[in-house]
PAZA-944651 format. One line per field, with one value per residue (C-alpha): residue number from 0; x, y, z. Coordinates in Angstrom, 2 decimals, always signed. Example, Ala and Ser with C-alpha at 12.3 -4.5 7.8 and 13.67 -1.06 7.14 Angstrom:
voba: [0	1]
east: [+12.30	+13.67]
north: [-4.50	-1.06]
up: [+7.80	+7.14]
END
This chain:
voba: [0	1	2	3	4	5	6	7	8	9	10	11	12	13	14	15	16	17	18	19	20	21	22	23	24	25	26	27	28	29	30	31	32	33	34	35	36	37	38	39	40	41	42	43	44	45	46	47	48	49	50	51	52	53	54	55	56	57	58	59	60	61	62	63	64	65	66	67	68	69	70	71	72	73	74	75	76	77	78	79	80	81	82	83	84	85	86	87	88	89	90	91	92	93	94	95	96	97	98	99	100	101	102	103	104	105	106	107	108	109	110	111	112	113	114	115	116	117	118	119	120	121	122	123	124	125	126	127	128	129	130	131	132	133	134	135	136	137	138	139	140	141	142	143	144	145	146	147	148	149	150	151	152	153	154	155	156	157	158	159	160	161	162	163	164	165	166	167	168	169	170	171	172	173	174	175	176	177	178	179	180	181	182	183	184	185	186	187	188	189	190	191	192	193	194	195	196	197	198	199	200	201	202	203	204	205]
east: [-1.27	+0.99	+0.82	+4.44	+3.76	+1.30	+3.58	+6.44	+4.14	+3.11	+6.72	+8.37	+8.70	+10.15	+12.51	+13.70	+14.27	+16.03	+18.23	+19.32	+20.12	+22.10	+24.01	+24.83	+25.86	+28.22	+31.79	+32.85	+30.35	+31.89	+30.55	+26.95	+27.72	+28.33	+24.98	+21.46	+18.74	+17.16	+20.51	+21.21	+17.66	+17.85	+15.49	+15.18	+11.38	+10.89	+13.06	+11.07	+7.82	+9.07	+9.88	+6.35	+5.05	+7.36	+6.04	+2.42	+0.50	-1.57	+0.97	+3.88	+7.46	+8.55	+12.25	+12.66	+11.81	+14.42	+16.98	+16.27	+16.36	+19.55	+21.17	+20.27	+21.43	+24.88	+25.29	+24.14	+26.51	+29.44	+28.58	+28.35	+31.85	+31.03	+33.59	+32.63	+32.91	+30.48	+27.88	+28.28	+27.80	+24.66	+23.06	+24.15	+22.49	+19.35	+19.01	+19.33	+16.89	+14.24	+14.35	+14.43	+11.27	+9.55	+10.63	+7.16	+5.53	+8.35	+7.95	+4.26	+4.63	+5.05	+8.43	+7.29	+6.15	+9.38	+11.43	+9.52	+9.88	+13.61	+14.14	+12.31	+13.84	+17.33	+16.89	+15.76	+18.65	+21.23	+20.02	+19.95	+23.52	+24.82	+23.21	+24.18	+27.83	+27.50	+26.56	+28.82	+31.79	+30.74	+30.46	+33.88	+35.45	+33.84	+35.32	+38.77	+38.34	+37.26	+40.25	+42.60	+41.17	+41.56	+45.15	+45.87	+44.41	+46.43	+49.58	+48.93	+48.41	+51.62	+53.51	+52.10	+53.08	+56.57	+56.99	+55.74	+58.15	+61.06	+60.12	+59.86	+63.25	+64.77	+63.31	+64.50	+67.98	+68.06	+66.92	+69.56	+72.40	+73.23	+73.27	+75.13	+77.72	+78.20	+78.54	+81.07	+83.01	+83.13	+84.07	+86.98	+88.11	+87.92	+89.91	+92.57	+92.87	+93.23	+95.89	+97.78	+100.95	+100.87	+97.37	+98.48	+101.52	+99.50	+96.99	+97.28	+98.83	+96.53]
north: [-49.93	-50.39	-47.61	-47.46	-44.48	-46.51	-49.54	-47.47	-45.78	-49.16	-50.27	-47.19	-48.83	-52.08	-50.25	-48.06	-51.07	-53.12	-50.17	-49.58	-53.28	-53.20	-50.10	-51.55	-54.84	-53.20	-53.60	-50.46	-48.24	-48.56	-45.27	-46.53	-49.27	-46.63	-44.87	-45.53	-46.81	-43.34	-41.68	-43.99	-43.57	-39.75	-38.28	-41.35	-41.76	-38.15	-38.73	-41.86	-39.96	-37.33	-40.07	-41.40	-37.99	-37.98	-41.38	-40.30	-39.95	-37.12	-34.94	-32.85	-33.78	-33.30	-33.13	-30.06	-32.13	-34.70	-31.95	-30.29	-33.52	-34.56	-31.24	-31.77	-35.39	-34.32	-31.96	-34.64	-37.26	-34.84	-34.22	-37.96	-38.50	-40.28	-40.18	-39.64	-43.32	-44.30	-41.84	-43.09	-46.66	-45.65	-44.30	-47.32	-49.58	-47.43	-47.75	-51.52	-51.85	-49.71	-51.73	-55.01	-53.97	-52.92	-56.00	-57.72	-54.61	-54.09	-57.62	-57.01	-53.59	-52.66	-51.60	-47.97	-48.11	-49.74	-47.19	-44.30	-45.71	-46.31	-42.88	-40.99	-42.97	-42.70	-38.96	-38.45	-40.46	-38.88	-35.41	-36.48	-37.73	-34.67	-32.29	-34.49	-34.28	-30.53	-29.87	-32.67	-30.96	-27.56	-28.97	-30.60	-27.37	-25.48	-28.00	-27.44	-23.67	-23.89	-26.14	-23.71	-20.81	-22.82	-23.66	-19.99	-19.05	-21.79	-20.62	-17.04	-18.21	-20.26	-17.25	-15.10	-17.66	-17.99	-14.22	-14.04	-16.82	-15.03	-11.81	-13.65	-15.29	-11.94	-10.38	-13.32	-13.08	-9.38	-10.04	-12.72	-10.75	-8.55	-11.27	-13.64	-10.96	-10.42	-14.15	-14.49	-11.49	-12.86	-16.30	-14.87	-12.84	-15.91	-17.98	-15.27	-15.14	-18.90	-18.95	-15.95	-17.21	-14.32	-15.25	-18.88	-17.85	-15.60	-18.32	-19.59	-23.02	-25.56]
up: [+1.38	+4.42	+7.01	+8.12	+10.38	+12.43	+12.39	+13.74	+16.26	+17.63	+17.96	+19.51	+22.92	+21.61	+19.24	+22.11	+24.35	+21.65	+20.73	+24.33	+24.71	+21.45	+22.53	+25.93	+24.35	+21.87	+23.12	+21.27	+23.11	+26.54	+27.84	+27.69	+30.19	+32.85	+32.28	+33.50	+31.17	+30.95	+30.25	+27.30	+25.97	+26.13	+23.50	+21.26	+21.70	+20.58	+17.51	+16.68	+17.12	+14.66	+12.14	+12.63	+11.58	+8.55	+7.46	+7.85	+4.60	+6.01	+7.82	+6.64	+7.43	+11.02	+10.24	+12.45	+15.52	+14.51	+14.06	+17.40	+19.37	+17.59	+18.44	+22.08	+21.89	+20.70	+23.66	+26.10	+24.66	+24.94	+28.59	+29.19	+27.82	+24.54	+21.75	+18.11	+17.15	+19.91	+18.63	+15.05	+16.22	+18.15	+14.99	+12.99	+15.54	+15.55	+11.80	+12.03	+14.95	+13.21	+9.99	+11.90	+13.74	+10.51	+8.57	+8.65	+7.15	+4.64	+3.33	+2.66	+1.07	-2.56	-3.92	-3.99	-0.36	+0.77	-1.15	+0.42	+3.93	+3.52	+1.99	+4.75	+7.61	+6.15	+5.58	+9.17	+10.61	+8.30	+9.26	+12.89	+13.01	+11.16	+13.66	+16.58	+15.55	+15.09	+18.71	+19.97	+18.31	+19.65	+23.17	+22.93	+21.64	+24.52	+26.95	+25.43	+25.62	+29.27	+30.01	+28.29	+30.31	+33.51	+32.64	+31.99	+35.37	+37.04	+35.29	+36.41	+39.99	+39.90	+38.53	+41.33	+43.98	+42.51	+42.51	+46.10	+47.11	+45.48	+47.27	+50.60	+50.05	+49.15	+52.29	+54.43	+52.95	+53.77	+57.33	+57.82	+56.24	+59.28	+61.97	+59.67	+58.93	+62.64	+63.30	+60.51	+61.88	+65.42	+64.10	+62.13	+65.14	+67.40	+64.91	+64.65	+68.41	+68.65	+65.97	+67.45	+69.34	+71.76	+72.83	+73.30	+75.39	+77.63	+78.36	+82.02	+82.50	+84.15]
END
């Protein structure tokens, strides 16, 4: 009987490394290229360790660990700027890398053993991606809500500044009204005097 739990346990490091290389090499996961090795890896070793427990003949399923780490992973990926397609591709690559690593053991196992291994690993990854998307979506919605609140605050501040500007202009106009009225009055008087023939005639000849 093939012990897939032990096989996976022995290959956690190589699976993690191969997965990170696959993610970074995928042209459609551009965000990963901007992250450090540890940031891309995130909680993957813990997820793999939980799958090891699920595959164990002697221990109960550790699906809760997969779920929790996947929930955290979704939040992290949202903070890192991933889009939904990039996350889906990550999980697709993980599935492929795991089965590639276990291929020697799968080829030696019975049909029942292979079926059980595939079923448990698929169940863990399917549950993982579902919960990852759950928190990813929640994080994105929270970002949108925060942005909306910020825009509302900015709009309120702009409204306040506009109101203050209008009040300042009104006050300035009031302050300028009296001297401008006087200037206009003197200007009109001066023009009348210039255009008055009597004033012209009385002007001394030079």
